[in-house]
C-alpha positions as CSV (number, residue, x, y, z in Angstrom):
1,M,0.0,0.2,0.2
2,A,2.8,2.5,0.8
3,F,4.5,1.8,-2.6
4,L,1.1,2.3,-4.4
5,R,1.1,5.5,-2.4
6,L,4.2,6.6,-3.4
7,G,3.5,6.2,-7.0
8,L,0.2,8.2,-6.7
9,A,2.0,10.9,-4.6
10,A,4.5,11.2,-7.6
11,W,2.0,11.3,-10.4
12,L,-0.9,12.9,-9.1
13,P,-1.0,17.0,-9.4
14,L,-0.8,19.3,-6.5
15,T,-4.0,20.5,-5.2
16,P,-4.4,24.3,-4.1
17,D,-4.4,23.4,-0.3
18,E,-0.9,21.4,-0.8
19,A,0.5,24.5,-2.7
20,Y,-0.6,26.8,0.0
21,Y,1.1,24.4,2.7
22,W,4.1,24.4,0.2
23,W,4.5,28.2,0.7
24,W,4.3,27.8,4.5
25,S,7.4,25.3,4.3
26,Q,9.3,28.3,2.3
27,H,8.5,30.6,5.4
28,L,8.8,28.1,8.5
29,Q,7.6,29.8,11.6
30,A,6.2,28.7,15.1
31,G,2.4,28.8,13.9
32,Y,0.0,29.7,11.1
33,L,-3.3,31.3,10.9
34,D,-5.1,28.1,9.8
35,H,-3.1,25.3,11.5
36,P,-0.2,24.4,13.6
37,P,3.1,24.2,11.7
38,M,3.7,20.2,11.5
39,V,2.7,20.0,8.0
40,A,5.1,22.7,6.9
41,L,7.9,20.9,8.7
42,W,7.0,17.7,6.9
43,I,6.7,19.5,3.3
44,R,10.2,21.0,4.2
45,L,12.0,17.8,4.9
46,G,10.5,16.3,1.9
47,T,11.6,18.9,-0.5
48,L,14.9,18.9,1.2
49,L,15.3,15.1,0.0
50,C,13.3,15.1,-3.5
51,G,12.8,19.0,-4.5
52,S,9.8,21.1,-4.8
53,T,7.9,18.5,-6.7
54,P,4.5,16.8,-5.8
55,L,6.6,13.7,-4.5
56,G,9.0,15.8,-2.5
57,I,5.8,17.5,-0.7
58,R,4.2,14.2,-0.2
59,L,7.2,12.1,0.8
60,C,6.9,12.2,4.4
61,G,3.1,11.7,4.4
62,V,3.8,8.2,2.4
63,L,6.3,7.4,4.7
64,A,4.2,8.0,7.7
65,S,1.2,5.9,6.2
66,F,3.7,2.8,6.3
67,L,4.5,3.8,9.9
68,A,1.4,4.0,11.2
69,S,0.2,1.0,9.7
70,L,3.0,-0.7,11.4
71,A,2.0,0.8,14.6
72,L,-1.7,-0.1,14.5
73,W,-0.7,-3.6,13.6
74,R,1.1,-3.9,16.8
75,A,-1.3,-2.2,18.9
76,G,-3.8,-5.1,17.3
77,Q,-1.5,-7.8,18.4
78,I,-1.7,-6.5,22.0
79,W,-5.4,-5.5,22.3
80,L,-6.9,-8.0,19.8
81,R,-5.1,-11.0,20.3
82,V,-6.6,-12.2,16.8
83,G,-4.3,-13.8,14.4
84,P,-1.2,-11.5,13.7
85,G,-3.1,-8.3,14.7
86,A,-3.1,-7.1,11.1
87,Q,-6.9,-6.5,10.8
88,A,-7.2,-3.2,12.6
89,A,-4.4,-2.0,10.0
90,W,-6.0,-3.6,7.0
91,L,-9.5,-1.6,7.9
92,L,-7.5,1.8,8.3
93,N,-5.6,1.3,4.8
94,A,-9.2,0.0,3.2
95,T,-10.8,3.5,4.1
96,L,-10.4,6.2,1.7
97,M,-9.3,8.9,3.9
98,F,-6.0,6.8,4.9
99,G,-5.6,4.7,1.9
100,L,-5.7,7.6,-0.5
101,G,-5.5,10.5,1.9
102,M,-2.1,9.9,2.9
103,C,-0.9,10.2,-0.7
104,L,-1.8,14.0,-0.1
105,M,-0.1,16.4,2.2
106,T,-2.3,18.2,4.5
107,P,-2.7,18.5,8.1
108,D,-4.7,15.7,8.4
109,T,-1.8,13.3,7.3
110,P,0.7,14.0,10.3
111,Q,-2.8,14.0,12.4
112,M,-3.6,10.2,11.8
113,F,0.1,9.5,11.8
114,F,0.3,10.8,15.4
115,A,-3.3,9.1,16.5
116,A,-2.0,5.6,15.3
117,L,1.1,5.8,17.0
118,L,-0.9,7.0,20.4
119,L,-3.1,3.8,20.2
120,W,0.5,1.7,19.9
121,C,1.6,3.7,23.1
122,L,-1.8,3.2,24.9
123,A,-2.0,-0.6,23.9
124,E,1.6,-1.1,25.5
125,I,0.5,1.2,28.6
126,L,-2.4,-1.4,29.3
127,R,-0.4,-4.4,28.7
128,R,2.5,-3.6,31.3
129,E,1.7,-3.2,34.7
130,S,5.0,-2.2,35.7
131,T,7.0,0.9,36.0
132,Y,8.2,0.6,32.6
133,S,4.7,1.7,31.4
134,V,5.9,5.3,32.5
135,W,8.2,5.3,29.3
136,W,5.2,4.6,27.0
137,W,3.5,7.4,29.0
138,G,5.9,9.7,27.7
139,G,5.6,8.3,24.1
140,A,1.9,9.0,24.6
141,G,2.6,12.5,25.5
142,L,4.9,13.0,22.5
143,C,2.2,11.7,20.3
144,L,-0.3,14.0,22.0
145,G,2.0,17.0,21.4
146,G,2.7,15.9,17.8
147,G,-1.0,15.8,17.1
148,M,-2.0,18.9,18.4
149,E,1.1,20.8,16.5
150,S,-0.4,19.1,13.3
151,K,-4.1,20.3,14.0
152,Y,-6.1,21.2,16.5
153,T,-8.8,18.6,16.3
154,F,-6.4,16.5,17.9
155,L,-7.3,17.9,21.4
156,L,-10.5,15.8,21.3
157,L,-8.5,12.4,21.7
158,A,-6.4,14.2,24.6
159,V,-9.8,15.1,25.9
160,G,-11.1,11.4,25.8
161,L,-7.9,10.0,27.1
162,G,-8.0,12.4,30.0
163,G,-11.7,11.1,30.6
164,Y,-10.4,7.4,30.9
165,V,-7.6,8.5,33.1
166,L,-10.1,10.2,35.8
167,Q,-12.4,7.4,35.2
168,S,-10.1,4.3,35.7
169,G,-8.0,6.2,38.6
170,Q,-4.8,6.2,36.9
171,W,-4.5,9.8,37.4
172,R,-2.8,8.7,40.9
173,R,0.2,7.7,38.7
174,V,3.2,9.4,37.7
175,G,2.5,8.3,33.8
176,P,-0.5,10.5,33.2
177,W,0.8,13.6,34.6
178,L,4.5,12.7,32.7
179,A,2.3,12.4,29.4
180,A,0.4,15.8,30.0
181,G,3.6,17.8,30.7
182,I,5.4,16.7,27.7
183,A,2.3,17.4,25.8
184,G,2.2,20.8,27.3
185,V,5.6,21.3,26.4
186,S,5.2,20.1,22.8
187,C,2.3,22.5,22.2
188,G,4.6,25.5,23.0
189,P,5.7,26.6,19.4
190,T,1.9,26.9,18.8
191,L,0.8,28.6,21.7
192,W,3.4,30.9,21.7
193,W,3.1,32.0,18.1
194,N,-1.0,32.5,19.0
195,A,0.0,34.7,21.9
196,L,2.4,36.8,19.7
197,H,-0.6,37.3,17.1
198,R,-3.5,37.9,19.5
199,W,-4.5,34.2,19.5
200,A,-5.5,34.5,15.7
201,G,-5.4,30.9,15.0
202,F,-7.9,30.1,18.0
203,L,-10.2,32.9,17.1
204,K,-10.6,31.6,13.6
205,Q,-11.2,28.4,14.7
206,G,-13.7,29.6,17.3
207,R,-15.4,31.8,14.3
208,R,-16.9,28.4,12.9
209,L,-19.7,28.5,15.4
210,G,-22.5,29.9,14.4
211,H,-26.1,30.2,15.0
212,W,-28.6,27.3,15.5
213,A,-30.4,27.1,12.1
214,P,-32.9,24.3,12.8
215,A,-34.1,24.3,9.2
216,H,-30.7,23.0,8.1
217,A,-29.8,21.1,11.0
218,L,-31.0,17.8,9.1
219,H,-29.2,18.6,6.2
220,Y,-25.8,19.1,7.8
221,L,-26.3,16.2,9.8
222,G,-27.2,14.0,6.4
223,E,-23.9,15.4,4.9
224,L,-22.1,14.6,7.8
225,L,-23.1,10.6,7.6
226,A,-22.8,10.6,3.9
227,G,-19.4,12.0,4.2
228,Q,-18.3,9.4,6.7
229,I,-19.8,6.6,4.7
230,G,-17.8,7.5,1.8
231,L,-14.7,8.1,3.5
232,L,-15.0,5.1,5.8
233,T,-16.5,3.2,3.1
234,P,-19.7,1.6,3.6
235,V,-18.5,-2.0,5.0
236,V,-15.8,-0.7,7.0
237,G,-18.4,1.8,8.4
238,F,-20.7,-1.1,9.2
239,C,-17.5,-3.0,11.0
240,V,-17.2,0.4,12.8
241,V,-20.7,0.6,14.1
242,L,-20.6,-2.9,15.2
243,G,-17.3,-2.7,16.9
244,C,-18.1,0.6,18.9
245,W,-20.9,-1.2,20.4
246,Q,-18.7,-4.0,21.4
247,A,-16.0,-1.8,22.8
248,R,-18.2,-0.7,25.4
249,R,-17.5,-4.1,27.3
250,K,-14.2,-5.1,25.9
251,M,-12.3,-2.0,25.0
252,P,-13.8,1.0,27.0
253,L,-10.4,3.0,26.2
254,L,-11.4,3.4,22.7
255,L,-14.7,4.4,23.4
256,W,-13.5,7.3,25.7
257,L,-11.1,8.3,22.6
258,V,-13.9,8.2,20.2
259,L,-17.0,9.7,22.0
260,P,-15.7,13.3,22.4
261,G,-15.1,14.0,18.8
262,A,-18.0,12.0,17.5
263,G,-20.2,14.1,20.1
264,V,-18.3,17.4,19.1
265,F,-18.7,16.7,15.3
266,L,-22.4,15.8,15.8
267,A,-23.2,18.8,17.9
268,H,-21.3,21.0,15.0
269,A,-23.6,19.5,12.3
270,L,-27.0,20.5,14.1
271,Y,-25.9,23.7,16.0
272,A,-23.0,25.2,13.8
273,G,-23.2,24.4,10.1
274,R,-21.5,22.0,8.0
275,V,-19.2,19.5,9.0
276,Q,-16.3,18.8,6.3
277,A,-15.8,15.3,5.5
278,N,-12.3,15.2,6.6
279,W,-12.4,16.6,10.0
280,P,-13.3,13.5,11.7
281,C,-10.4,11.5,10.4
282,V,-8.7,12.1,13.7
283,L,-10.9,9.2,14.9
284,Y,-10.2,6.8,12.0
285,P,-7.1,4.7,13.7
286,A,-9.3,4.2,16.8
287,L,-12.5,3.5,14.7
288,A,-10.4,1.1,12.7
289,M,-9.4,-0.8,15.9
290,A,-13.1,-0.8,17.2
291,G,-14.1,-2.5,13.5
292,A,-11.6,-5.2,13.8
293,L,-13.2,-6.2,17.4
294,P,-16.4,-8.2,16.0
295,G,-14.0,-10.5,13.7
296,R,-16.8,-10.5,11.3
297,F,-17.2,-9.0,7.8
298,F,-13.5,-8.3,7.8
299,R,-12.6,-9.6,4.4
300,T,-15.7,-8.1,2.6
301,A,-14.8,-4.8,4.4
302,V,-11.3,-4.8,3.3
303,A,-11.8,-6.1,-0.4
304,T,-14.6,-3.2,-1.1
305,G,-12.7,-0.7,0.5
306,L,-9.8,-1.5,-1.5
307,F,-12.0,-1.9,-4.6
308,M,-13.4,1.8,-4.2
309,G,-9.9,2.9,-3.2
310,L,-8.6,1.5,-6.9
311,I,-11.5,3.0,-9.0
312,V,-10.9,6.3,-7.5
313,S,-7.5,6.3,-8.2
314,V,-8.1,5.3,-11.7
315,Q,-10.3,7.9,-12.2
316,A,-8.1,10.7,-10.7
317,L,-5.1,9.5,-13.0
318,F,-7.2,9.0,-16.2
319,H,-10.7,10.4,-15.9
320,C,-12.3,7.2,-17.4
321,L,-15.8,8.0,-16.3
322,P,-17.4,11.1,-18.0
323,L,-17.8,13.2,-14.6
324,N,-18.0,17.0,-14.4
325,A,-15.9,18.8,-11.9
326,H,-18.7,19.0,-9.5
327,H,-18.9,15.3,-9.1
328,D,-15.4,14.5,-9.4
329,P,-13.3,15.9,-6.5
330,A,-9.9,14.7,-8.1
331,L,-10.6,16.8,-11.2
332,R,-11.7,19.7,-9.6
333,L,-8.6,20.0,-7.4
334,M,-5.6,18.8,-9.3
335,A,-6.4,19.1,-13.1
336,G,-5.1,21.5,-15.4
337,W,-3.4,24.1,-13.0
338,D,-0.2,24.2,-15.0
339,G,-2.0,25.3,-18.2
340,L,-4.0,27.8,-16.3
341,A,-1.1,29.5,-15.0
342,R,0.4,29.9,-18.5
343,Q,-2.8,31.1,-20.0
344,A,-2.9,33.9,-17.2
345,E,0.8,34.6,-17.7
346,T,0.0,35.2,-21.5
347,E,-3.0,37.3,-20.9
348,A,-1.4,39.2,-18.1
349,R,1.4,40.5,-20.1
350,A,-0.5,40.9,-23.4
351,A,-2.6,43.6,-21.3
352,G,0.6,45.2,-19.8
353,A,-0.2,44.0,-16.2
354,E,2.7,44.5,-13.8
355,A,1.3,41.6,-11.9
356,L,-1.3,38.9,-11.3
357,V,-3.5,39.7,-8.4
358,I,-5.6,36.7,-6.9
359,E,-7.8,37.0,-4.0
360,D,-8.6,33.4,-3.4
361,Y,-5.7,31.8,-1.2
362,G,-6.0,28.5,-2.5
363,L,-5.6,29.8,-6.2
364,A,-3.4,32.2,-5.6
365,A,-1.2,29.4,-4.0
366,I,-1.4,26.9,-7.0
367,I,-0.9,29.7,-9.8
368,S,2.3,30.9,-8.2
369,F,3.6,27.5,-7.4
370,Y,3.2,26.7,-11.2
371,A,3.9,30.2,-12.4
372,R,7.6,30.1,-10.6
373,Q,8.7,27.4,-12.9
374,H,8.2,29.6,-16.1
375,P,11.0,31.9,-17.0
376,Q,10.6,35.6,-16.3
377,A,7.1,35.0,-14.7
378,L,5.0,37.7,-13.5
379,P,4.9,38.1,-9.9
380,V,1.7,36.8,-8.1
381,V,0.1,39.2,-5.3
382,G,-2.1,37.7,-2.9
383,T,-5.1,39.8,-1.3
384,D,-6.2,37.5,1.2
385,P,-5.2,38.8,4.9
386,R,-4.1,35.3,5.9
387,W,-0.9,36.0,3.6
388,G,0.2,38.7,6.1
389,Y,0.5,36.3,8.9
390,L,3.6,34.8,6.9
391,T,6.9,36.2,7.8
392,G,9.0,37.4,5.0
393,L,6.3,38.4,2.5
394,R,6.6,41.8,1.1
395,K,3.7,44.1,1.0
396,V,3.3,45.8,-1.9
397,T,1.0,48.2,-3.9
398,V,0.4,47.2,-8.0
399,R,-0.7,49.9,-10.1
400,Q,-1.5,48.0,-13.0
401,A,-2.6,44.5,-12.3
402,A,-4.6,41.7,-13.9
403,E,-6.9,40.3,-11.3
404,L,-7.6,36.3,-11.8
405,S,-10.7,34.7,-10.4
406,E,-13.1,32.1,-10.9
407,A,-16.1,33.0,-13.1
408,R,-19.2,33.1,-11.1
409,G,-22.3,33.9,-12.7
410,A,-21.8,36.5,-15.5
411,L,-18.2,37.5,-16.5
412,K,-16.7,40.7,-15.3
413,I,-17.0,43.6,-18.0
414,G,-13.8,43.8,-19.8
415,G,-12.5,40.6,-18.5
416,R,-10.7,37.9,-20.5
417,H,-12.3,34.4,-20.3
418,L,-9.9,31.9,-19.2
419,I,-10.7,27.8,-19.2
420,R,-9.0,25.3,-17.0
421,R,-8.5,22.1,-19.3
422,V,-7.2,18.7,-18.8
423,L,-6.6,15.7,-21.3
424,L,-9.2,13.1,-21.0
425,Y,-7.1,9.9,-21.7
426,S,-10.3,7.6,-22.5
427,Q,-11.9,10.1,-24.5
428,K,-8.6,11.4,-26.1
429,R,-9.8,15.0,-26.2
430,Q,-9.6,18.1,-23.7
431,G,-12.0,18.6,-21.3
432,D,-13.0,21.9,-19.6
433,V,-13.0,21.8,-15.9
434,R,-13.5,25.5,-14.4
435,D,-14.2,28.9,-16.0
436,Y,-11.6,31.7,-15.0
437,V,-12.0,35.7,-15.5
438,L,-8.7,37.8,-16.0
439,A,-9.8,41.7,-15.5
440,S,-7.7,44.6,-15.6
441,C,-7.3,46.3,-12.3
442,G,-5.1,49.3,-10.7
443,N,-3.6,50.5,-7.2
444,T,-4.1,47.0,-5.4
445,L,-2.6,46.2,-2.2
446,G,-1.6,42.7,-1.2
447,W,1.4,40.3,-0.6
448,Q,3.7,39.3,-3.3
449,I,4.0,35.6,-2.9
450,S,6.2,34.7,-5.7
451,P,9.2,36.5,-7.5
């Protein structure tokens, strides 16, 4: 599975979010507005080894998927005592979120890695009733710190573990306190950065909470359930439901790890609005462990999950099925960016522009990533305020610029119409992905994110 991910990581084009995180890696700092810094550190390490290529950006995630699988395999040997203990690892790899998601480099990638390592440490702690478990508590603290330096949602696992420690009486021992101290120290960089920037990162996450809208609650709840069925895959999801029911008697710690996150995401869907399908992935290693508990439907779950992953991979690579960008996430997120960057460069120069101005941060990141490969490319200026939180970016005023934006509704008056296209191998023709508008503008203030 890791070798297959390695091939996909090298072959698949970047997504806008990956390009955005790549720019983070070019400006390493203790924290960022959207997420903690772990994803930037991983990208920086991978690009040092393989260059600023899709493979280099994703390399650490692919290696982490292999190590996470081994960690869950070992945890399964200790907890499940079934065969070689590989069922939990196979169920995790059969999910689309881990099986294919670890090909991409987002904050979810290191988060799932540290969640799997945390399960291994906790399995060793429960197995060892001697003083040596203190060392595994230290490892659990490092995993908690690493996870929370990856994404803020990892705090949900920490809350669940804390509830189990209090309920089981283990708070009387030194191990949990050691883990809490190590986790707190590990989170120091993000806390320090937020303190210096008026807690901007924490406040941004807090603004996701909205006002309760009963008319949309069932709609958002349906989206949440449908997203999880899709990313877990249906049969793996069924195994997870059976396993969580059995975990209340056999493995209460797993239930403690899962319930806080499940409750928060459910409440968010009912109260605050849409829950993105990838948000609950922090629970996936624990859910895979629970799904291996029943021991039933295991082969069917793995076979169907891997088959769905194969279909999605082939579609992402060759666009065999005649799906439009709305129904094909890989087409919408990955295809045709280099060609669009060339179109925008040519049209902007023809209009006498000094720079390309882009408001959407993802579009600015991906265009600037590909534009930097072209000789004498126009500078890209991002106007989204989040660019101001990256150290080293220069704030500039552009007198004559060309503004690139996605075409929504009617085209802007006087704007040039650009189309992002991709080669459809199965149909041997160019297919349209998205429409964009390039319009002239002047006296624009923003941050220069490329030479």
